[in-house]
C-alpha positions in Angstrom: 122.6 112.4 96.8 125.1 110.3 94.8 124.8 108.2 91.7 125.8 104.5 92.3 126.7 101.8 89.9 123.9 99.6 88.6 122.8 97.1 91.3 124.6 98.9 94.1 122.6 100.3 97.1 122.1 104.0 96.7 122.3 104.8 100.4 124.7 102.3 102.0 125.4 104.4 105.1 126.1 101.7 107.5 122.9 99.7 107.1 121.6 97.1 104.7 118.2 96.3 103.3 116.9 92.9 104.3 114.7 90.8 101.9 111.1 91.6 102.3 110.4 88.0 103.3 112.9 88.1 106.2 110.0 89.0 108.6 112.1 90.9 111.1 109.8 92.3 113.7 110.1 95.7 115.4 107.7 96.8 118.2 106.6 100.4 117.6 106.8 101.4 121.2 110.4 100.1 121.4 111.4 102.0 118.3 109.7 105.2 119.6 111.5 104.8 122.9 114.9 104.3 121.2 114.3 107.4 119.0 113.3 109.5 122.1 116.5 108.4 123.9 118.7 109.0 120.9 121.2 111.9 120.5 119.5 113.1 117.4 118.6 116.7 117.0 115.1 117.2 118.7 113.6 118.5 115.4 114.8 115.4 113.6 113.4 113.2 116.4 110.1 114.9 116.3 109.8 114.4 112.5 110.9 110.7 112.7 108.5 109.9 115.5 105.7 111.7 113.7 106.3 109.5 110.6 106.5 106.3 112.7 103.2 107.3 114.5 101.4 107.5 111.2 102.8 104.2 110.0 101.9 102.5 113.3 98.4 104.0 113.3 97.8 102.6 109.8 99.1 99.2 110.8 97.0 99.3 114.0 93.8 100.2 112.0 94.2 97.3 109.4 95.1 94.8 112.1 92.5 95.9 114.7 95.0 96.3 117.5 96.1 99.2 119.8 99.0 101.3 118.4 101.4 100.3 121.1 100.9 96.7 120.2 102.0 97.1 116.6 104.8 95.0 115.2 106.2 96.0 111.9 106.3 92.5 110.4 107.0 93.5 106.8 109.8 95.9 107.7 113.3 95.2 108.8 113.1 97.5 111.8 116.6 99.1 111.7 116.3 99.4 107.9 113.1 101.4 108.5 114.6 103.5 111.3 117.5 104.4 109.0 115.2 105.3 106.1 112.8 107.3 108.2 115.5 109.1 110.2 117.2 110.1 107.0 113.9 111.4 105.7 113.3 113.3 108.9 116.8 114.8 108.7 116.1 116.0 105.2 112.8 117.5 106.2 114.5 119.4 109.0 117.4 120.4 106.9 115.4 121.9 104.1 113.1 123.8 106.4 110.5 123.8 103.6 107.0 125.0 104.6 105.1 123.2 101.9 105.5 120.2 99.7 103.9 118.8 96.6 104.0 115.4 94.9 103.1 114.1 91.4 100.6 111.3 91.0 101.8 108.1 92.7 101.9 104.8 90.9 99.8 102.2 92.7 101.4 99.1 91.3 99.7 95.7 91.1 100.0 92.1 91.9 100.6 90.6 95.4 103.3 90.8 98.0 104.4 88.2 100.5 103.8 89.2 104.1 103.8 87.5 107.6 100.1 87.0 107.1 100.3 85.5 103.7 100.0 87.0 100.2 98.5 90.5 100.2 97.3 92.6 97.2 99.4 95.6 96.2 99.2 98.2 97.5 99.3 96.5 101.0 96.4 97.5 103.3 98.5 99.9 105.4 100.0 101.5 102.3 96.5 101.9 100.8 95.3 103.5 104.0 98.2 106.0 104.1 97.7 107.0 100.5 94.0 107.8 100.9 93.4 111.3 99.4 96.5 111.2 97.2 96.2 111.4 93.4 97.3 108.0 92.0 97.9 106.4 88.6 98.7 103.1 86.9 102.1 103.4 85.2 101.9 99.9 83.8 104.6 98.4 86.0 103.8 95.4 88.2 104.9 95.0 91.8 105.1 97.3 94.7 105.6 100.9 93.6 105.1 102.8 96.9 106.3 101.2 100.2 104.6 101.6 103.5 107.5 103.7 104.7 107.4 105.9 101.6 103.6 106.3 102.0 104.0 107.3 105.7 106.6 110.0 104.8 104.3 111.4 102.2 101.3 111.4 104.6 103.4 113.2 107.2 104.5 115.9 104.7 100.8 116.7 103.9 101.6 117.8 100.3 99.5 120.4 98.6 98.3 120.6 95.0 100.9 121.3 92.3 98.5 123.6 90.4 99.9 127.2 90.2 103.3 126.2 91.6 105.9 128.7 90.6 109.2 130.1 91.8 113.0 129.7 91.4 114.4 126.2 91.0 117.3 126.3 93.5 118.3 122.7 94.0 117.6 119.1 92.8 118.3 115.8 94.4 118.0 112.2 93.3 117.6 108.9 95.2 118.1 105.6 93.4 116.6 102.2 94.3 118.1 98.8 93.8 115.3 97.2 91.8 115.8 97.3 88.1 112.8 98.5 86.1 112.4 97.4 82.4 111.9 100.8 80.7 112.8 103.6 83.1 115.3 104.4 85.9 114.2 103.6 89.4 114.7 107.0 91.0 113.0 109.6 93.2 113.6 113.2 92.3 113.3 116.1 94.6 113.0 119.7 93.4 113.5 122.6 95.8 111.9 125.8 94.7 112.1 129.3 96.3 109.0 131.4 96.0 109.2 134.2 93.4 110.1 137.6 94.7 107.8 138.9 97.4 105.3 141.6 96.8 104.8 144.4 99.3 101.0 144.3 99.1 99.1 141.8 101.2 97.9 138.6 99.5 94.6 137.0 100.2 94.6 133.3 101.3 92.3 130.7 102.7 93.1 129.2 106.0 91.4 126.5 108.0 90.6 127.2 111.7 90.1 124.2 114.0 88.9 124.6 117.6 88.2 122.3 120.5 88.0 122.5 124.3 90.0 120.4 126.8 89.1 120.0 130.5 90.4 116.6 131.3 94.1 116.7 130.3 96.9 117.8 132.5 98.7 121.0 131.7 102.0 119.3 131.3 100.7 116.7 128.8 98.7 119.3 126.9 101.8 121.5 126.6 103.7 118.5 125.0 100.7 117.9 122.7 100.6 121.5 121.6 104.4 121.4 120.7 103.8 118.2 118.7 100.8 119.8 116.8 102.9 122.9 116.0 105.5 120.6 114.4 103.0 119.0 112.1 103.4 119.9 108.5 100.7 122.2 107.2 99.9 123.7 110.6 100.8 127.4 110.8 100.1 128.0 114.5 98.4 126.6 117.6 97.1 128.8 120.5 95.3 128.1 123.7 92.9 130.3 125.7 91.4 129.8 129.2 87.6 129.7 129.0 84.8 128.8 131.5 82.8 125.7 130.6 79.9 123.8 132.2 79.6 124.1 136.0 82.1 126.9 136.0 85.0 124.7 135.2 88.1 126.3 133.6 89.0 124.7 130.3 91.6 125.3 127.6 90.3 126.2 124.2 92.7 125.1 121.5 92.8 126.9 118.1 94.8 125.5 115.2 95.5 127.4 112.0 96.4 125.2 109.0 96.3 125.1 105.3 93.0 123.7 103.9 94.9 120.7 102.5 96.2 119.8 106.0 92.8 119.6 107.7 92.6 115.8 107.6 96.1 115.5 109.1 95.4 118.2 111.7 92.2 116.5 112.8 94.0 113.1 113.0 96.9 114.5 115.1 94.5 116.5 117.4 92.6 113.3 118.2 95.9 111.4 118.7 97.7 114.1 120.8 94.9 115.4 123.0 91.9 114.1 125.0 89.3 115.9 122.8 86.5 113.7 121.5 85.4 116.2 118.9 86.4 119.4 117.1 85.0 122.1 114.9 86.6 123.6 111.8 85.8 126.1 109.1 87.6 128.1 106.4 88.4 131.7 106.6 90.0 134.3 104.4 93.0 136.2 105.6 95.5 138.8 104.3 99.2 138.2 104.8 102.3 140.1 104.0 105.1 138.4 102.0 108.0 137.2 104.0 111.5 135.7 103.4 113.7 133.6 105.7 117.4 133.7 105.8 120.3 132.9 108.2 122.8 135.4 109.5 125.7 134.5 111.7 123.9 131.2 112.6 120.7 132.9 113.6 117.5 132.4 111.6 115.7 135.6 110.6 112.2 136.3 109.2 111.9 139.4 107.1 108.4 140.8 106.5 107.9 143.1 103.4 105.5 145.8 104.2 103.7 148.4 102.0 105.5 151.7 101.7 107.8 149.8 100.9 109.9 148.9 103.8 110.8 145.8 105.7 111.0 144.6 109.3 113.0 141.6 110.6 112.7 139.4 113.6 115.5 137.0 114.7 114.6 133.5 116.1 115.0 133.6 119.9 115.7 129.9 120.0 119.0 130.5 118.2 120.3 132.9 120.9 118.8 131.4 124.0 122.1 129.8 125.1 123.8 133.2 125.3 124.4 134.1 129.0 122.8 137.5 129.3 120.0 139.7 128.0 122.6 142.2 126.7 124.3 139.5 124.5 121.1 138.1 123.3 119.7 141.5 122.3 123.0 142.4 120.6 123.2 139.2 118.6 119.5 139.5 117.5 120.1 143.2 116.5 123.1 142.2 114.3 121.2 139.4 112.6 118.1 141.7 112.0 120.1 144.2 109.9 119.3 144.2 106.2 120.4 140.9 104.6 123.2 141.2 102.0 121.6 141.8 98.6 118.3 143.2 100.1 117.2 146.8 100.7 114.3 148.3 102.5 113.8 151.2 100.2 
């Protein structure tokens, strides 16, 4: 991030912010198609489309129309695409597995929209912020935009209580609106978890299950990939089971953090043909792990009692190598003890 002079846009990377009353319209299905066809990294595209889906679903709910008929009246469409793609790139670049956010200011007053004056927060924003801790910081006007609310909803932040670790990086983003008694900025703190313990830790995890018998295998495979990419979801598995009348079905099981249950349910209904699901909380024991990159290959190291460590390189990072021998050799080199670590 860079600090700009007062009144200058803080992220003038080839796009400009239109006035909120310009009423440019952007069809959600067109924006999604453009992003799908783009040359962006697939992970960035998945994050960006995921954010836009949440924004479109909120707009569809408050307007009473199907998602594919949503027009983003209050957003200059290319401005929103630039902001959301930038957020998606940052999400992918940081590789963070969990996020937290401080209480969000609600703002007050009204905002001009294509449908006339609306109370702040706007209906779509209020819907996206359901479940978040909010506050009144005494400042009038819009304090959280629909785009910002969609990004936060997508990240599925967890409670800040008990947060600890090493502060490794900070970032600042500045807005163009001048506030009377404080800087108009967003601060991001990146923390690395404190040193791992060899003994297992006990955690709570949510388990969601549902059965599918009326969705094609190809489409279900895409849905599973999208669910795996959802923040807060740890894993998604499928198992073939026999249902009524001897029909073969796919039983989908999702593991996610308890805080991510609402988003996991929402995405399950959006991505699959299921009409209902079951979920419950379970306790689990997990070993501490660290992630690092060696020679361009991502590696997960698991710290086991004893103590000793095991490592596993990411197969996706070597899949383009032309032979089993080269892939195995590259993974073996990456899985050696990371500089600065020992397994004794």
